[in-house]
C-alpha positions in Angstrom: 31.8 -36.2 -6.2 33.2 -33.5 -4.1 33.0 -31.2 -7.2 29.3 -31.8 -7.6 28.8 -31.2 -3.9 30.7 -27.9 -4.0 28.8 -26.8 -7.1 25.4 -27.5 -5.4 26.5 -25.7 -2.3 27.7 -22.6 -4.3 24.4 -22.6 -6.3 22.3 -23.0 -3.1 24.3 -20.0 -1.3 23.9 -17.9 -4.4 20.1 -18.7 -4.6 19.5 -18.0 -1.0 21.5 -14.9 -0.9 19.3 -13.3 -3.6 16.3 -13.9 -1.3 17.8 -11.9 1.5 16.1 -9.0 3.2 18.7 -6.5 2.2 17.2 -6.4 -1.2 13.7 -5.5 0.1 14.6 -2.3 1.9 12.7 0.5 0.5 14.6 3.8 0.1 12.8 7.0 1.3 12.6 8.4 -2.2 10.9 5.2 -3.4 8.2 5.3 -0.7 6.2 8.0 -2.6 5.4 5.3 -5.2 4.1 2.9 -2.6 1.7 5.6 -1.2 -0.2 6.0 -4.4 -3.8 5.1 -4.5 -3.3 2.3 -7.2 -1.0 0.4 -4.8 -3.7 -0.2 -2.2 -5.9 -3.2 -2.4 -9.3 -2.8 -0.8 -11.9 -5.4 -1.2 -14.6 -3.0 -0.1 -13.4 0.0 -2.2 -17.0 0.9 -3.2 -18.2 0.8 0.4 -15.4 3.0 1.6 -16.3 5.6 -1.0 -20.0 5.5 0.1 -18.9 5.9 3.7 -16.8 8.9 2.8 -19.9 10.3 1.0 -22.0 9.8 4.1 -19.4 11.4 6.3 -19.2 14.4 3.9 -23.0 14.9 4.1 -23.3 14.4 7.8 -20.1 16.2 8.9 -19.8 19.0 6.4 -21.8 21.5 8.4 -18.9 21.4 10.9 -16.1 21.3 8.1 -15.6 17.7 8.3 -14.4 17.1 4.8 -13.1 20.4 3.7 -16.0 22.2 2.1 -18.7 24.1 3.9 -22.2 22.8 3.2 -25.6 22.6 4.7 -25.5 19.3 6.6 -29.0 18.4 5.3 -27.5 16.8 2.2 -28.2 19.4 -0.3 -25.1 21.0 -1.9 
């Protein structure tokens, strides 16, 4: 009976130690992969693209998005 209890305790400790936070630390050289666009989940992805386009049209006369344009919407 003690052998079964000891085996269960050893298995439980092994299982719980595999779920520890030490394994979830992200190394600095691995962070570049987490910053890729495909790693982001945005339910309103289309809307953010539209808002970026509107920002580009309205603020481009002041250099808001990197290219200089007219601000009237014509490119």
